[in-house]
N, C-alpha and C positions, 0 to 999 in steps of 0.2 A: 543193705549187703542181702542179695537177695536168699531166700530158703524157699529149697524144692522138698514137696512130699510125695513120694512116686509109692502106690500099692501099699498104705500103710495098714497093717493087721494087728490087732493088740488083743488083751485076753486080761480077765481078771480070772485067776484061776482056771477052770473050764470052760468060763463063761468067755464066748468068740464076741467081741464087741464091736471093734474096727473091721470092716470088711472092704479092704482095698482103697482105702482113702486117698487120694493125690489131689494137692494144690500148690499153688506156687504165689510167693510174694515176691515181687522184683522192686530193684534197688530205687527206694526213694517213695515207695506207693504204699497205699494205705488200703487193707484189704479186710472184710468183714468175713467171719465164719457164723452162721445164724441156723438154728435150728430149736425146737423144742426141748424141754427137759429130759434129758434119757436120751437124745439123739446121738451124743457122740462127741461132743464138741471139747468138754473139760476130758477127757480122753485123750483127744490129738493133741491137746495143747501138753497135759503131761508125757505124754511121749515126746514132743518135741523136745521137751525140757530135762528130758532123762531120767524122768519118773517110772518111766516102761519100756520095755526094750520090744520093737517091733519085729513079730514073728510074723509071715518074714514084713521086708518091706525096707525102704530108704528114706533119711533123711539128710538132705545135705543143707549143708550152709555156707555160700560164698565158696559152692566147690567143692568143699569137703566133707565127708561122711562124719555125721555127728550121732546116728542113731545108736542108742546102747552106752554113750560117754554119761560120766556119772556128771548130775546136775552142776557141782562147781565148775566143773570142766568148760561145759556148754556156755556157763555165765561168763567165764573168764575169757571165752571168744566173741563176745559181745552181744550174746543174747540178754534180753532186761525181761522181767516177769514181772506182773502187778496180778496176783492171785485174788481169787473173787473172796474169800476171807479176809483180805488185804495185811494182815500179818503184822498189824502195828504192836511196838514193843509197848504195851500201856504201862509201865511203870516209869518208861524215859520221856523225857519231856518233847517236843516237835521237833527242836533243835539237836538235842543228842540220837533221835529217830533218824534225823538227815543226816547226820555226820559218822555213825558207829560205823557203817561200813562202805561211806563214800570211798569211790575209786580215783585217786588225785594222780596229775601227772601234768607233764608242760602241753601235753596235745590235749589235756583233758577239757571237753566241749561245755559242759555242764559244772558249774562252782555254786556254793552256797548264794552266791550273789545273784546268779541267773535262777535261781530256784524262787529265791524273794521277790525277784521281779516278777517272774511268771505268776506265784502264787502270793499277793499280798496277804492274802488271810492268815496264810502260814508265818508269814513274818510278824504280824500283829500277835497271834499266839504261839510264838517260838517257847515261850517257857512255860504255857500248859502242857499236864501230862495228857499222856493218848487218849486216858479215860473221858478227860473231860473234852474231847472234840464231838461234835456232831459225826453222823452217817458220811455225809458228803465232805466235811473237813478230812475225815480219816480214809477216805478214797485221794482226795490230792496229796496227804501227805503219802499216800501209798505210791502213788505215781512219782511225786516229786523224789523220794528214795530211790526208785528202781530208775531215776533219769541222773543221778547224783552218781550211779555206776558207771554213767557214760556208756551207755549201751548205743552199739548200731542200728540193732533193731529192737522193738519193744512189742510185748505181747502182754493184752490186757483180757483178764477173764470175768466178763459179765461189769464192768465198770460203772452202769449204769443201775443194776439192779439194788432195788428198795429207796431209791433216791425219788426226791419232789422234782416235778418236771422243770422247775427254776436251776436246782442244781446240775439235773442231769445238762442241762444246755451249756452251764459253766464247762462241765467236764468235756463236752463236746468242743468247746471253744477250744479249750486246752489240749485234748487230741489233736485238734486240728495244727495247733502251733507248732505242737512236736513233730507233725509230718512235716510242716513247712519248713524245717530245719534240716532234713534230709535224713531222717532216721525214720527207716521201714517201720510199718505197724501191721500188726495183726491183731483185729479186735474180735473177742469172743461175744455173741450177743443174743439175745431174745427180742429186744426191742428192734423193731425194723425200723423206725424213724430215728433210733439213736444211729444205728449201721447207715442208713442213706444221708444223713447228715454228715459221717465223717468219712467213710469210704468211697474209695474208684471203682473198686469190683467186689463182688458177692459171691460165696459159696454158701450152698443149704446144704446141711446134713439131716439125713432121716435113718432112723435105725442102723448108724454105722457106716453109712453110706453116703458119697457126694451125689443128691439127685438135682443140683442145680449150681452152673457158673456163669455168672456175666455182668454187665454192666448195670447202673443203676437205673437206666430207663428201661431196659427188658426186663429189670423183676417189677418192677412199679406194673408196668403193663399187662403181667400177667397173674390175673385176680385168681385163678384155677391152681397155680402153683402155690399161691401165696397161702390161699385158704385150705390145701391139704397140707401143708408141710409146716406153715408158719399160725396155723389155728386162728386166721385173720379174718 
């Protein structure tokens, strides 16, 4: 389902962090939000997920205003979120992490069987505690747990951060597979290579403002833009 952010402004106390951010993710589209540390990427996500109230600005999901709704209400509308810190329950097993909050129903797209088919490593480690997983496995578990909420739209915050290149490639393939199921995806990234590998379109944030919106081909060709805003 489509997500539209219009003129989003956000504050931490008296500090004005986002300055009129606008972006759109259409049905079935994979879009990246790029930028350096402190550019406002995570703040944008927190506002979308209801942790910050737009002041001013509008956030529309499938045409309905969701700005300022409680996070649990936004989640129930079909927005799934994979946080940067992953949020794994370390005292639970892999399978307990997956099933503790799974959203079931006759129309559920994702089941535990589907998850184990997409993430065979999680099936192998289903009895392991969260503390026994590698960083890459924890990231897979976080994505898998979000999918079991059966979202229509998935937001991933820095999914490749701190992972080895081979593991990043696995995560890229997983995100591609999720996008191919028709779930819309917004991926927050610093890693340009990861973003280009998975996304159809890209936005770049700098100092809380959108400084670029366009396709992968246009982004690759603009060396000045990449150097100025992504430190490449």
